[in-house]
N, C-alpha and C positions, 0 to 999 in steps of 0.2 A: 504493500500500500504506500509506504513512505517512499520507496524507490520509484514507483510510478509517478508520484507527485514531483519528485526531483527531476526525473527525466522529462516530464511534460514542461516543467519550468525551464529546463535547459534548452529544449527544442523551441519553446516560445521566445526566449531571449534571443536565440539565434535568428528566428524567423522575423521578429519585430525589430531587430537591430539594437537591442539594449533595453535597459530598464525604462527609459522614457517611453518608448513605443509600447512596451508591455503594460505599464501603468495606465497609459491612455486607453489601451484596449480594455483593461479591467474596469476603468471608470465608465466607459461608454457601453460596453457589451455586457460585462458582468457574468459571462458564462464560464463554467469550469467543467471539463478540461478546456484550456484556452484554445480558441478556434484558430485553425490554420487552413489555408486553401489557396486556390488559384486566383490571382488578381485578374479581374475581367475588364475593368475600366473605371472611369470616373465621370462625373457630370460637372456642370458649370458652377455648382455650389461647393465643389471640392469633396463631395461624398464619394467614397471608394467602395466598389462592389466586388465581392468575392464569392467563390463557389467551391464546394468540396462534395462530390457525389460518391466518394469512397467511404469516408469515415462517419458521415452523418445521415440520418434517415431523411426521406423525402419530406419536404416542408421545412426542414432545418438546414438544408444543404446550400442555401443562398442567403447572404446577409450583407448588410451595408454598415460601413464604418463612417460616421458623420464627419463632415468638414468642420462644422461648428459644434465642438464637443459639449459646450455648456448650454446650448439652446437648440436641441434637436427635437423635431416632431416628425411623425410618420408622413405628414404632408410635405415634408421637405425633400422627399424622394422625387426626382424629376419625372415628369410624365412619360418620357421616352424609356425610362428604366422600370416603370411600374409593371409593365407586362412581363418583363424578364424576372423581376423579383417575385411575382405571384405565380410564376411557372405557366403563364399563358402562352409564352413562346420561349424557345431556346436560343434565339438569336439576340445578341447584344446590339444596342443601337449603332455601333460602329460598323457592323456588317449587315444590318437589317435592310438597307437600301439595295445592296448588292443581291441579297437573298430574294427580295421582292422582284427586282428586275429580272433575275434568272428564272423565277417561277412564272412570272407573267409572260415571259418570252415564249412559253410553250402554249399559251392560250391564244387561239386564232381570233382575230377581230372580225366579227360577223358583218358589221356595217359601220359607216362613218359616224363618229360621235364627237361632240365638242366637250363632253364631260371628262373630268380628270380620271383616267382609267386606273391610275395607281392608287388613288385615295378615294375618289368620288366625294370629296369633302367640299362643301360650298363655302359661303362667306365665313370668315373667321376674324374675330377681334384680335388686335395686337396682343401678343403674349406679355404678361407683366407679373412680376413677383417682387416682394420686398425681402431682401436678405435671404433669397431662396425659399421663402415661406409661401407656399401656394395657398394655404388656408388663411385668407385675409382677415378672418374674424378675430384673430389674436392681436392684430395690429391696431391697438387703441390706447389712448392715453390713460395712465393710472389715476389721473386727477387733472383738474383744470390747469393747463399751461405747464405741466411738469414732465410730459412725455412718458416714455416707458423704457427704462434702461434694460429690461429683460430682453426685449426684442430689438432694441437699438433705435427706438423712435425718439428723435430729439424733442426738446421742449417746444411748445407752440406749433408743432408740425400737425397737419391735418391727419385725422384717423383714416385708415385705408379700408376698414370693413364696410360692407354694403349696408346702405340704409334706403328704405323705400321712398319713392317720390312723395312729397307731402309731409314726410316725417320732420319734426323740428330739429332732428339731428342731421338732416340732409342739407348740405351747404346751399343747394339750389332753392331751398324753401325759405332761407333767411331773407327777410326784407327789412329795409331800414324804416323805422317808424317816423312818420312825419305828422305833426299836429296840423290841422287845417284851420285853427282859430286865429285870433289876432296875435301877431308876434311882436307888436310894439307896446307891450305892457298890458294889453287886454287879457281877457280870460282865454286860455287855451283849451280846446276840446278835441276829442279824438275822432269824431265822426259827425256826419250831418244830423244824425238822429240826436246826438247830444247837443248839437247846436240849437235844434228846435226846442229842446227841453230847457236849456239854460238861458237863451236869449228871450227877453221880454219884447212886447210890441213896441215900446218906446226906446 
């Protein structure tokens, strides 16, 4: 038992390049025995993806090691890697386009079409994320004007989470209040209804 722990520790130190890499793996992954596998690639957020189909059962054979070790969320996995992580396909994004081009080359085109044959995807909005967080609901201030140091939102920055049109939290719904009464020392009122109530005949 003790010998197995020591050997796993030695192999992990060699695989991770020293104590720093191993401690970071323990901090983010938390599994024992320490995971080792084939490096498959990385995404724009610095997340690194690994696979080991020999030592681990199906469902545990693929894993991600986060680029931001202090603030990782499952939605931080890039969309192009999501299918690979959940075993919906075995092709990593780096070779997926080659794979699709090779497979579709065997499909005869029956008639002329202006549709995108590779994807058949219509209109798409520009891709946006904040610090590689695709779940925008977390990007909100922790209090008025103080920002959110957990996700890196600076003070007085606008929140990124979705609000419905007409919501008082939606910036498009904010309107500057203007009183329509007399502004030269007279009584100010907020609407014509109040004007009729407050003003006398003389």
